[in-house]
One Martini backbone bead per residue (centre of mass of N, CA, C, O) as a GRO file, in nm:
protein
  129
    1MET     BB    1   2.406  23.777   9.803
    2SER     BB    2   2.284  23.497   9.643
    3ILE     BB    3   2.142  23.463   9.303
    4ASN     BB    4   1.960  23.367   9.081
    5VAL     BB    5   1.828  23.456   8.795
    6PHE     BB    6   1.528  23.417   8.853
    7ASP     BB    7   1.512  23.527   9.128
    8GLY     BB    8   1.643  23.791   9.067
    9ARG     BB    9   1.423  23.905   8.885
   10LEU     BB   10   1.206  23.906   9.096
   11ALA     BB   11   1.362  24.074   9.304
   12VAL     BB   12   1.405  24.339   9.156
   13PHE     BB   13   1.110  24.445   9.135
   14GLY     BB   14   1.060  24.419   9.448
   15GLN     BB   15   1.283  24.632   9.516
   16LEU     BB   16   1.217  24.879   9.323
   17GLY     BB   17   0.998  24.920   9.119
   18GLU     BB   18   0.862  25.135   8.893
   19ASP     BB   19   0.989  25.410   8.939
   20ALA     BB   20   1.298  25.314   8.909
   21PHE     BB   21   1.273  25.236   8.614
   22ARG     BB   22   1.186  25.508   8.511
   23ARG     BB   23   1.434  25.657   8.609
   24LEU     BB   24   1.649  25.483   8.464
   25VAL     BB   25   1.556  25.540   8.180
   26HIS     BB   26   1.573  25.844   8.181
   27ALA     BB   27   1.877  25.861   8.242
   28PHE     BB   28   1.965  25.696   7.994
   29TYR     BB   29   1.836  25.882   7.770
   30SER     BB   30   1.996  26.135   7.846
   31ARG     BB   31   2.263  26.008   7.740
   32VAL     BB   32   2.204  25.901   7.464
   33TYR     BB   33   2.089  26.175   7.328
   34ALA     BB   34   2.394  26.305   7.377
   35ASP     BB   35   2.512  26.076   7.193
   36PRO     BB   36   2.656  26.078   6.867
   37LEU     BB   37   2.670  25.757   6.842
   38LEU     BB   38   2.369  25.665   6.942
   39ARG     BB   39   2.135  25.855   6.858
   40PRO     BB   40   2.065  25.745   6.558
   41MET     BB   41   1.931  25.463   6.691
   42PHE     BB   42   1.710  25.654   6.803
   43PRO     BB   43   1.409  25.774   6.842
   44ASP     BB   44   1.238  26.065   6.837
   45ASP     BB   45   1.035  25.926   7.048
   46ARG     BB   46   1.117  25.929   7.352
   47PRO     BB   47   0.853  25.852   7.528
   48ALA     BB   48   0.807  25.584   7.384
   49ALA     BB   49   1.090  25.460   7.432
   50GLU     BB   50   1.072  25.471   7.756
   51GLU     BB   51   0.825  25.293   7.775
   52ARG     BB   52   0.939  25.038   7.644
   53LEU     BB   53   1.175  24.999   7.833
   54SER     BB   54   1.032  24.990   8.097
   55LEU     BB   55   0.846  24.752   8.040
   56PHE     BB   56   1.067  24.548   7.974
   57LEU     BB   57   1.238  24.566   8.243
   58MET     BB   58   1.006  24.486   8.429
   59GLN     BB   59   0.941  24.211   8.310
   60TYR     BB   60   1.226  24.079   8.322
   61PHE     BB   61   1.232  24.170   8.658
   62GLY     BB   62   0.915  24.060   8.757
   63GLY     BB   63   0.691  24.217   8.631
   64PRO     BB   64   0.487  24.307   8.439
   65THR     BB   65   0.333  24.202   8.098
   66THR     BB   66   0.282  24.460   7.917
   67TYR     BB   67   0.485  24.439   7.689
   68SER     BB   68   0.371  24.174   7.558
   69GLU     BB   69   0.077  24.265   7.534
   70ARG     BB   70   0.162  24.499   7.325
   71ARG     BB   71   0.439  24.365   7.160
   72GLY     BB   72   0.524  24.097   7.232
   73HIS     BB   73   0.790  23.968   7.157
   74PRO     BB   74   1.105  24.119   7.188
   75ARG     BB   75   1.314  24.062   6.968
   76LEU     BB   76   1.591  24.217   6.998
   77ARG     BB   77   1.780  24.145   6.766
   78MET     BB   78   1.580  24.210   6.539
   79ARG     BB   79   1.530  24.515   6.621
   80HIS     BB   80   1.867  24.580   6.589
   81LEU     BB   81   1.962  24.502   6.289
   82PRO     BB   82   1.957  24.790   6.147
   83PHE     BB   83   2.203  24.829   6.327
   84SER     BB   84   2.540  24.919   6.387
   85ILE     BB   85   2.688  24.689   6.610
   86GLY     BB   86   2.964  24.729   6.812
   87GLN     BB   87   3.182  24.761   7.060
   88ARG     BB   88   3.150  25.071   7.093
   89GLU     BB   89   2.831  25.070   7.123
   90ARG     BB   90   2.822  24.874   7.357
   91ASP     BB   91   2.989  25.030   7.561
   92ALA     BB   92   2.819  25.293   7.561
   93TRP     BB   93   2.554  25.174   7.647
   94LEU     BB   94   2.662  25.051   7.915
   95GLY     BB   95   2.775  25.307   8.035
   96HIS     BB   96   2.490  25.456   8.049
   97MET     BB   97   2.350  25.238   8.232
   98LEU     BB   98   2.545  25.245   8.469
   99ALA     BB   99   2.520  25.552   8.529
  100ALA     BB  100   2.213  25.538   8.580
  101MET     BB  101   2.224  25.347   8.823
  102ASP     BB  102   2.391  25.546   8.995
  103GLU     BB  103   2.187  25.787   8.989
  104VAL     BB  104   1.940  25.599   9.114
  105GLY     BB  105   2.052  25.379   9.325
  106ILE     BB  106   2.126  25.088   9.269
  107ALA     BB  107   2.096  24.812   9.480
  108GLU     BB  108   2.155  24.565   9.645
  109PRO     BB  109   2.095  24.286   9.442
  110ALA     BB  110   2.003  24.413   9.184
  111ARG     BB  111   2.262  24.525   9.058
  112ALA     BB  112   2.395  24.264   8.973
  113ALA     BB  113   2.164  24.139   8.798
  114MET     BB  114   2.166  24.382   8.595
  115ILE     BB  115   2.457  24.382   8.508
  116ASP     BB  116   2.446  24.107   8.388
  117TYR     BB  117   2.226  24.150   8.182
  118PHE     BB  118   2.355  24.398   8.020
  119GLU     BB  119   2.607  24.273   7.933
  120HIS     BB  120   2.485  24.047   7.765
  121ALA     BB  121   2.289  24.205   7.591
  122ALA     BB  122   2.504  24.404   7.457
  123THR     BB  123   2.670  24.155   7.328
  124PHE     BB  124   2.416  24.037   7.165
  125MET     BB  125   2.397  24.303   6.967
  126ILE     BB  126   2.624  24.238   6.810
  127ASN     BB  127   2.666  24.278   6.424
  128ARG     BB  128   2.983  24.344   6.419
  129ASP     BB  129   3.338  24.410   6.396
   0.00000   0.00000   0.00000
């Protein structure tokens, strides 16, 4: 099934629902917090971090707008500028997210739309050679 980005984003939240996003983020953070390369970039308050990412992803993929209501515009690049992010960090982040998707069992067509977004977003965060 081929879906365009906008329709795909709406379809993803409809396909997965809130619980799947929360499980995805929890599985992702379990990996990130165990990764010595990425762990220093993430806050000590893991529950708050999980909540923010869950709300962001749900909103991005067509769910409620709670993230923006609480935090305003995501400003992803600006929020990540304090961290040195190169290809290695990008690849580690993406690898953990893809593994979390596998663990949670994200199925098509949501899987393709999410992978497309995560690949582009991870590359967009690179801020050093």
